[in-house]
ZAMARGU-4260 file (C-alpha; in steps of 0.2 Angstrom, whole numbers, plus 5000, padded with zeros to 4 digits):
<rodrens>
0) 5201/5096/4773 | 5203/5094/4792 | 5215/5107/4799 | 5221/5103/4817 | 5233/5117/4821
5) 5233/5126/4838 | 5217/5118/4843 | 5208/5125/4828 | 5196/5114/4819 | 5191/5119/4801
10) 5183/5111/4787 | 5187/5116/4769 | 5179/5108/4755 | 5173/5113/4737 | 5179/5130/4740
15) 5169/5133/4757 | 5178/5137/4773 | 5169/5133/4790 | 5177/5137/4806 | 5173/5132/4824
20) 5183/5140/4837 | 5187/5132/4855 | 5178/5141/4868 | 5164/5147/4857 | 5150/5134/4858
25) 5138/5134/4843 | 5147/5149/4835 | 5150/5144/4817 | 5156/5156/4804 | 5155/5152/4785
30) 5165/5159/4771 | 5169/5155/4753 | 5188/5156/4749 | 5195/5157/4732 | 5213/5151/4729
35) 5225/5166/4733 | 5211/5176/4741 | 5217/5188/4754 | 5209/5199/4767 | 5192/5189/4765
40) 5180/5195/4778 | 5171/5182/4788 | 5154/5186/4796 | 5162/5188/4813 | 5180/5186/4809
45) 5194/5195/4800 | 5205/5183/4792 | 5216/5178/4777 | 5213/5162/4768 | 5227/5155/4757
50) 5224/5139/4748 | 5239/5131/4739 | 5237/5128/4720 | 5245/5111/4723 | 5229/5106/4732
55) 5221/5104/4716 | 5229/5089/4710 | 5243/5085/4721 | 5243/5075/4737 | 5231/5083/4749
60) 5242/5078/4764 | 5257/5087/4757 | 5247/5103/4753 | 5252/5117/4765 | 5238/5128/4772
65) 5241/5144/4782 | 5227/5152/4790 | 5227/5167/4803 | 5212/5174/4811 | 5209/5189/4822
70) 5193/5192/4832 | 5183/5207/4827 | 5181/5221/4839 | 5164/5224/4847 | 5161/5206/4852
75) 5161/5207/4871 | 5157/5188/4873 | 5172/5183/4862 | 5190/5184/4868 | 5201/5195/4856
80) 5214/5181/4852 | 5223/5176/4837 | 5233/5161/4831 | 5244/5158/4816 | 5245/5140/4810
85) 5256/5132/4797 | 5254/5114/4795 | 5249/5100/4783 | 5231/5097/4778 | 5224/5080/4781
90) 5210/5075/4769 | 5194/5070/4776 | 5187/5064/4759 | 5193/5060/4742 | 5186/5074/4732
95) 5197/5089/4737 | 5195/5099/4721 | 5187/5116/4724 | 5173/5119/4712 | 5177/5134/4701
100) 5159/5135/4694 | 5152/5141/4711 | 5167/5153/4713 | 5162/5163/4698 | 5146/5168/4707
105) 5145/5183/4718 | 5138/5177/4735 | 5140/5180/4753 | 5135/5168/4767 | 5130/5182/4779
110) 5114/5189/4785 | 5112/5205/4795 | 5101/5195/4807 | 5116/5186/4814 | 5121/5201/4824
115) 5105/5199/4834 | 5111/5182/4840 | 5127/5189/4846 | 5119/5204/4854 | 5106/5193/4863
120) 5119/5186/4874 | 5120/5168/4880 | 5115/5169/4898 | 5097/5170/4897 | 5083/5157/4897
125) 5082/5148/4881 | 5098/5155/4874 | 5106/5147/4859 | 5120/5140/4869 | 5106/5129/4878
130) 5102/5122/4862 | 5118/5121/4852 | 5125/5105/4860 | 5109/5094/4857 | 5111/5082/4842
135) 5098/5081/4829 | 5104/5068/4816 | 5091/5062/4803 | 5095/5045/4794 | 5083/5037/4782
140) 5085/5020/4773 | 5076/5014/4757 | 5061/5026/4759 | 5049/5022/4745 | 5031/5026/4741
145) 5018/5019/4729 | 4999/5022/4726 | 4989/5006/4724 | 4982/5004/4707 | 4964/5001/4702
150) 4958/4984/4700 | 4969/4974/4688 | 4982/4988/4687 | 4999/4988/4695 | 5003/5000/4709
155) 5010/5017/4703 | 5027/5021/4710 | 5029/5039/4716 | 5046/5037/4724 | 5058/5023/4722
160) 5069/5018/4737 | 5081/5032/4743 | 5093/5033/4758 | 5102/5047/4766 | 5110/5055/4781
165) 5109/5073/4788 | 5120/5079/4802 | 5115/5091/4816 | 5114/5109/4809 | 5112/5104/4791
170) 5102/5115/4779 | 5097/5102/4766 | 5087/5106/4750 | 5076/5093/4742 | 5074/5097/4723
175) 5067/5089/4708 | 5054/5092/4694 | 5036/5090/4696 | 5031/5072/4700 | 5048/5068/4708
180) 5041/5064/4725 | 5049/5079/4734 | 5035/5083/4746 | 5031/5064/4748 | 5049/5061/4754
185) 5048/5076/4766 | 5031/5071/4773 | 5038/5053/4776 | 5054/5060/4785 | 5043/5072/4795
190) 5031/5058/4800 | 5017/5066/4792 | 5013/5054/4779 | 4996/5046/4782 | 4997/5033/4768
195) 5007/5017/4770 | 5025/5018/4764 | 5041/5007/4765 | 5058/5010/4772 | 5063/5017/4789
200) 5067/5034/4796 | 5078/5036/4811 | 5082/5050/4823 | 5099/5050/4831 | 5101/5032/4825
205) 5084/5026/4833 | 5067/5023/4826 | 5055/5037/4828 | 5044/5036/4844 | 5029/5045/4850
210) 5040/5059/4856 | 5047/5063/4839 | 5033/5076/4836 | 5040/5086/4851 | 5057/5087/4842
215) 5050/5093/4825 | 5041/5107/4817 | 5032/5107/4800 | 5030/5123/4790 | 5017/5119/4776
220) 5017/5127/4759 | 5001/5137/4764 | 5003/5146/4781 | 4987/5142/4791 | 4985/5154/4806
225) 4971/5163/4815 | 4968/5179/4806 | 4963/5189/4822 | 4979/5185/4832 | 4995/5196/4832
230) 5012/5189/4826 | 5018/5189/4844 | 5002/5180/4850 | 5004/5166/4837 | 5022/5163/4842
235) 5019/5164/4860 | 5004/5151/4858 | 5016/5138/4851 | 5029/5142/4864 | 5017/5140/4879
240) 5011/5123/4872 | 5028/5116/4868 | 5039/5122/4882 | 5038/5119/4901 | 5043/5135/4910
245) 5053/5136/4926 | 5043/5140/4942 | 5041/5159/4944 | 5044/5162/4925 | 5033/5178/4922
250) 5024/5183/4906 | 5036/5198/4904 | 5050/5186/4904 | 5041/5175/4891 | 5038/5190/4881
255) 5056/5195/4881 | 5061/5178/4875 | 5048/5179/4861 | 5054/5196/4856 | 5072/5190/4854
260) 5067/5177/4841 | 5056/5190/4832 | 5071/5202/4831 | 5081/5188/4823 | 5068/5185/4810
265) 5065/5203/4807 | 5047/5202/4814 | 5049/5213/4829 | 5042/5229/4821 | 5026/5219/4816
270) 5024/5209/4832 | 5008/5218/4837 | 5001/5217/4819 | 4987/5204/4815 | 4991/5189/4804
275) 4976/5193/4793 | 4968/5184/4778 | 4960/5188/4762 | 4946/5198/4772 | 4957/5205/4786
280) 4972/5216/4782 | 4987/5209/4790 | 5006/5206/4787 | 5014/5202/4770 | 5016/5185/4763
285) 5035/5185/4767 | 5032/5190/4785 | 5019/5176/4787 | 5032/5163/4781 | 5044/5170/4794
290) 5031/5168/4807 | 5029/5150/4803 | 5048/5148/4805 | 5047/5157/4822 | 5034/5145/4828
295) 5046/5131/4825 | 5060/5140/4833 | 5051/5144/4849 | 5045/5126/4851 | 5062/5120/4853
300) 5061/5109/4837 | 5078/5100/4833 | 5071/5096/4815 | 5062/5108/4804 | 5053/5103/4789
305) 5048/5116/4776 | 5037/5113/4761 | 5041/5125/4747 | 5043/5140/4759 | 5048/5152/4745
310) 5033/5148/4734 | 5023/5164/4731 | 5037/5175/4737 | 5047/5188/4727 | 5065/5183/4723
315) 5071/5195/4736 | 5059/5189/4750 | 5063/5171/4745 | 5082/5174/4747 | 5079/5182/4764
320) 5068/5167/4769 | 5082/5155/4765 | 5095/5166/4774 | 5085/5166/4790 | 5084/5147/4789
325) 5103/5146/4786 | 5106/5156/4802 | 5094/5145/4811 | 5103/5130/4806 | 5120/5137/4810
330) 5116/5146/4826 | 5103/5135/4834 | 5111/5119/4827 | 5094/5114/4820 | 5093/5102/4805
335) 5082/5109/4792 | 5075/5100/4777 | 5067/5111/4763 | 5058/5107/4748 | 5062/5120/4735
340) 5060/5123/4717 | 5075/5130/4706 | 5083/5143/4717 | 5094/5157/4710 | 5113/5155/4714
345) 5113/5166/4729 | 5099/5155/4737 | 5107/5138/4732 | 5124/5142/4740 | 5116/5144/4757
350) 5112/5126/4757 | 5124/5113/4764 | 5116/5098/4756 | 5106/5094/4741 | 5095/5079/4737
355) 5090/5080/4719 | 5077/5068/4712 | 5071/5065/4694 | 5053/5061/4690 | 5042/5048/4683
360) 5045/5040/4695 | 5055/5049/4708 | 5073/5043/4709 | 5088/5050/4717 | 5101/5057/4705
365) 5112/5066/4718 | 5114/5066/4736 | 5128/5076/4744 | 5135/5093/4747 | 5127/5107/4737
370) 5144/5114/4732 | 5148/5097/4723 | 5133/5096/4713 | 5139/5104/4697 | 5156/5094/4697
375) 5146/5078/4699 | 5135/5081/4684 | 5150/5087/4674 | 5157/5070/4677 | 5141/5061/4672
380) 5139/5070/4655 | 5158/5072/4652 | 5158/5090/4648 | 5158/5107/4658 | 5143/5117/4663
385) 5140/5131/4650 | 5147/5148/4655 | 5136/5161/4664 | 5122/5148/4667 | 5113/5146/4684
390) 5120/5130/4691 | 5103/5124/4697 | 5096/5127/4680 | 5110/5116/4673 | 5107/5102/4686
395) 5088/5103/4684 | 5088/5103/4665 | 5098/5086/4665 | 5086/5077/4676 | 5069/5084/4670
400) 5061/5072/4658 | 5057/5079/4641 | 5068/5094/4644 | 5080/5098/4629 | 5096/5092/4637
405) 5088/5079/4648 | 5098/5063/4652 | 5089/5057/4668 | 5091/5039/4665 | 5110/5041/4663
410) 5110/5051/4679 | 5101/5038/4688 | 5113/5024/4682 | 5128/5034/4687 | 5121/5038/4704
415) 5116/5020/4707 | 5133/5013/4701 | 5145/5026/4709 | 5135/5035/4723 | 5122/5024/4730
420) 5133/5010/4737 | 5144/5023/4747 | 5128/5031/4754 | 5120/5015/4759 | 5137/5010/4768
425) 5137/5027/4777 | 5119/5025/4782 | 5122/5008/4789 | 5137/5015/4799 | 5127/5029/4807
430) 5112/5017/4811 | 5124/5008/4822 | 5129/5024/4831 | 5114/5026/4843 | 5115/5043/4850
435) 5104/5051/4863 | 5086/5046/4864 | 5072/5059/4862 | 5068/5057/4880 | 5086/5061/4885
440) 5086/5076/4873 | 5070/5083/4882 | 5078/5079/4899 | 5094/5089/4894 | 5083/5104/4889
445) 5074/5103/4905 | 5090/5102/4915 | 5097/5117/4906 | 5081/5127/4910 | 5081/5121/4928
450) 5095/5133/4932 | 5082/5147/4932 | 5070/5138/4943 | 5060/5122/4946 | 5054/5114/4930
455) 5041/5100/4929 | 5047/5083/4924 | 5047/5078/4906 | 5031/5070/4901 | 5032/5054/4892
460) 5018/5060/4880 | 5017/5067/4863 | 5010/5083/4871 | 5023/5093/4881 | 5011/5100/4893
465) 4996/5093/4903 | 4978/5094/4897 | 4974/5107/4910 | 4987/5119/4903 | 4981/5115/4885
470) 4964/5119/4889 | 4969/5135/4898 | 4980/5141/4883 | 4967/5136/4869 | 4952/5143/4879
475) 4962/5159/4881 | 4965/5160/4862 | 4947/5156/4858 | 4941/5170/4869 | 4954/5182/4861
480) 4948/5178/4844 | 4929/5179/4849 | 4932/5197/4856 | 4942/5203/4841 | 4929/5196/4829
485) 4918/5211/4833 | 4910/5210/4816 | 4905/5192/4819 | 4899/5193/4837 | 4891/5210/4836
490) 4883/5205/4819 | 4876/5190/4828 | 4868/5200/4842 | 4862/5213/4830 | 4854/5201/4819
495) 4845/5193/4834 | 4839/5210/4840 | 4833/5215/4822 | 4824/5198/4820 | 4816/5200/4836
500) 4809/5217/4831 | 4804/5211/4814 | 4794/5196/4821 | 4788/5206/4836 | 4779/5219/4825
505) 4770/5205/4815 | 4764/5197/4832 | 4762/5214/4841 | 4745/5209/4849 | 4747/5191/4850
510) 4745/5192/4869 | 4727/5197/4868 | 4722/5185/4854 | 4715/5167/4857 | 4724/5151/4860
515) 4724/5146/4841 | 4734/5162/4836 | 4746/5160/4851 | 4750/5142/4846 | 4754/5148/4829
520) 4766/5161/4837 | 4774/5148/4848 | 4777/5137/4833 | 4785/5151/4823 | 4796/5155/4838
525) 4803/5137/4839 | 4805/5136/4820 | 4816/5151/4819 | 4827/5145/4833 | 4830/5128/4825
530) 4838/5136/4809 | 4848/5149/4819 | 4863/5138/4822 | 4866/5135/4803 | 4876/5150/4802
535) 4890/5143/4813 | 4894/5129/4802 | 4906/5139/4790 | 4915/5146/4805 | 4917/5128/4812
540) 4924/5121/4796 | 4936/5135/4794 | 4943/5134/4811 | 4944/5115/4810 | 4957/5117/4797
545) 4968/5126/4809 | 4964/5114/4823 | 4969/5099/4812 | 4986/5107/4808 | 4990/5111/4826
550) 4984/5094/4832 | 4996/5086/4819 | 5010/5096/4827 | 5005/5089/4844 | 5002/5106/4852
555) 4986/5100/4860 | 4972/5087/4860 | 4956/5088/4851 | 4947/5089/4867 | 4955/5105/4872
560) 4948/5113/4856 | 4931/5105/4857 | 4928/5110/4875 | 4935/5128/4872 | 4925/5131/4857
565) 4909/5123/4864 | 4909/5134/4880 | 4911/5150/4870 | 4898/5144/4857 | 4886/5141/4871
570) 4889/5158/4879 | 4886/5167/4862 | 4871/5156/4858 | 4864/5160/4875 | 4866/5178/4874
575) 4858/5179/4856 | 4844/5168/4862 | 4840/5179/4877 | 4840/5195/4866 | 4828/5187/4854
580) 4816/5179/4866 | 4815/5193/4878 | 4813/5207/4865 | 4800/5197/4856 | 4791/5192/4871
585) 4790/5210/4876 | 4783/5215/4860 | 4770/5201/4859 | 4761/5206/4874 | 4761/5189/4882
590) 4759/5187/4901 | 4777/5188/4909 | 4774/5173/4920 | 4775/5163/4904 | 4793/5170/4900
595) 4801/5156/4911 | 4794/5141/4902 | 4796/5149/4885 | 4815/5154/4889 | 4819/5136/4896
600) 4812/5127/4881 | 4819/5138/4868 | 4836/5138/4876 | 4836/5119/4877 | 4830/5118/4859
605) 4843/5130/4853 | 4858/5121/4862 | 4851/5104/4855 | 4851/5110/4837 | 4867/5119/4839
610) 4875/5102/4844 | 4867/5094/4828 | 4875/5108/4817 | 4892/5106/4825 | 4891/5087/4822
615) 4886/5089/4804 | 4901/5102/4802 | 4913/5089/4809 | 4907/5076/4797 | 4907/5087/4781
620) 4923/5091/4772 | 4917/5108/4766 | 4903/5121/4769 | 4892/5115/4754 | 4892/5097/4760
625) 4888/5103/4778 | 4872/5111/4772 | 4867/5096/4762 | 4870/5084/4776 | 4860/5094/4788
630) 4844/5093/4777 | 4839/5075/4783 | 4840/5080/4801 | 4830/5096/4798 | 4817/5087/4788
635) 4814/5074/4802 | 4814/5087/4817 | 4805/5101/4808 | 4792/5091/4799 | 4787/5080/4814
640) 4785/5095/4825 | 4769/5091/4835 | 4760/5106/4827 | 4757/5103/4809 | 4761/5084/4811
645) 4754/5077/4827 | 4751/5060/4835 | 4734/5061/4828 | 4739/5064/4810 | 4754/5054/4806
650) 4754/5035/4802 | 4757/5023/4816 | 4773/5017/4809 | 4780/5036/4810 | 4775/5040/4828
655) 4793/5036/4833 | 4798/5052/4823 | 4788/5062/4835 | 4795/5053/4850 | 4813/5058/4846
660) 4809/5076/4839 | 4815/5090/4851 | 4803/5102/4842 | 4788/5092/4846 | 4792/5091/4865
665) 4796/5109/4865 | 4780/5114/4857 | 4770/5102/4868 | 4778/5109/4884 | 4776/5128/4879
670) 4757/5125/4874 | 4753/5116/4891 | 4762/5130/4900 | 4752/5143/4891 | 4736/5134/4896
675) 4740/5136/4914 | 4742/5154/4912 | 4728/5159/4901 | 4710/5154/4906 | 4705/5151/4888
680) 4694/5136/4884 | 4702/5133/4867 | 4718/5127/4875 | 4711/5111/4882 | 4703/5108/4866
685) 4720/5111/4856 | 4729/5100/4869 | 4717/5086/4866 | 4717/5089/4847 | 4736/5088/4845
690) 4737/5073/4858 | 4749/5083/4869 | 4754/5074/4886 | 4761/5084/4901 | 4778/5075/4902
695) 4791/5089/4903 | 4804/5076/4911 | 4802/5066/4895 | 4806/5081/4884 | 4821/5086/4894
700) 4827/5068/4893 | 4825/5067/4874 | 4835/5084/4872 | 4849/5079/4884 | 4850/5063/4875
705) 4851/5071/4858 | 4864/5084/4864 | 4875/5070/4871 | 4873/5059/4856 | 4877/5074/4844
710) 4892/5079/4854 | 4899/5061/4855 | 4897/5059/4836 | 4905/5077/4834 | 4920/5072/4845
715) 4923/5055/4836 | 4921/5063/4819 | 4933/5078/4824 | 4946/5065/4828 | 4944/5053/4814
720) 4937/5062/4799 | 4944/5076/4788 | 4962/5074/4795 | 4976/5082/4785 | 4980/5069/4771
725) 4997/5067/4765
</rodrens>
């Protein structure tokens, strides 16, 4: 019903009361009322709700409804006023019967975290009032998806055409048995589907554009976050890349804004705890899921898509997770779409809207208010729901193929005959109402923040901030992760030192031996450096997963990550190479005047091979594949090394392998440099025997070319291959 007394606008339907009061923007209170209930306590209101029994079958327009409210004490931002209204109810829809099934269940639409919103105030930057007036309407029409069949076979339909409309601040559940296309539908709505699909999706009545990614956030089923970062750092990272701060906005002020959101999601106490993973102790699974929600909140997302956020959580943690989403939708007016399995009653009642699908293939069987689902299926089957049964179990049993009481075909036929035409008409009507564009919404957000200082103009790009800021933020995070991964960094350096001493003992007197023995030492030194970079491939592949997820969220471009990772990798590689070469050189007893040429060529060789391994890691889909793909490159470069295989020994048609081998040029240049330091007659003979030519410029040119080629392929593969496939 729509009640229009004394300036009070309320919506009562299927036993649920929602009240929005004048002068309280974005303040929504929800409460379930039973006929004749008195003294019912609203989350922030004390009121009496009396619903006339005549509303259950008589004319809604003639049904009196008296409601009185009194503001609760202790709310300094809400005036303590009251109003008593007695008027007729005007029906907003044809179905006015309260659902007694849901009324049997014991449920409350409140969460203790709502008080945090009230206490936070509404005059600070990024307050909820800044966001509550922005529209985020999602409309989709005839969305369908099928997988191409094999040769001679028909396409396999995963999801048949489905349409729907979600208003601002709606918490919608997408449910259905396995194989119903729940996640497929949500991926299409979130613009994450990489495979072709049919139908159209509209945001605020307009087709999605490149700015759509800045208005959305996606919470995957598996939380993928850097293990070494703290909760606050993870959330702050997203905020820094999704929001433009006013001029003069300090880090302390940004921290306070993040703390406010962390308090709301009950994460404030663990804000300095690391995320962790299977190897590093961190926060719990429920807390990780709430961190994913916090990332979406601070990014200013108007649409939040959650793929089975309660999977792997206990029943209590699952209910808490959904209650937080309920508060986000109500308080921040964010439209949230959630794929969820059969929830218990307390969880199901928190949702505003339900889109229920059946399987094989996915077809819509219900698309409407959650509170009306049971009465809908009671009409379909022609009998009431069994007493003391979970309403969601009742609905799912009817639409799950091969279930005992399944009648999915009957449900589909009823839906297509009685519901689908009305939904299609509603969708067409809303598509004609073009609301604010994405750019206009972003500009409105910028204007609200400009009250606190100058804010840069809105960028017409899928990235909210410029590349310079992307690079600074991503590089800062990479440095933090490298410094905290003490075991990895220190182990890398410790291994370099240990390896230097181990090899150095074997070649302790090499400086006093002849040229033949010294050439063998140089060859061993270069070979050991060539395989050093292989250990970095697993790390690159693991971090690539996080990078791909964040790039798909339009946080930053691949270039920001590649540059940041490469610089830090070069520094670590340079330090390890320096420790190894200097210590080994000191133990070998070689003339120190030879250190310069040896260090130069070993460093160039190390950087070149490191680039090759990074390229292979960008191509391979996993670590095992990466090691397999690296073998051909190693076979060519290490076999044609200029020492065991030279220009004098290889067939003429394979000389090209020596011409492109970085190892061959490094070996050639080091031996020639040693011949200039040691007055040993064997060196000229060896140079002549191996066919060495004094052309260091040629060697540098080959290594630089190889470096640039490997890096170019790495960048292309990083952008094109191994993307998140949905």
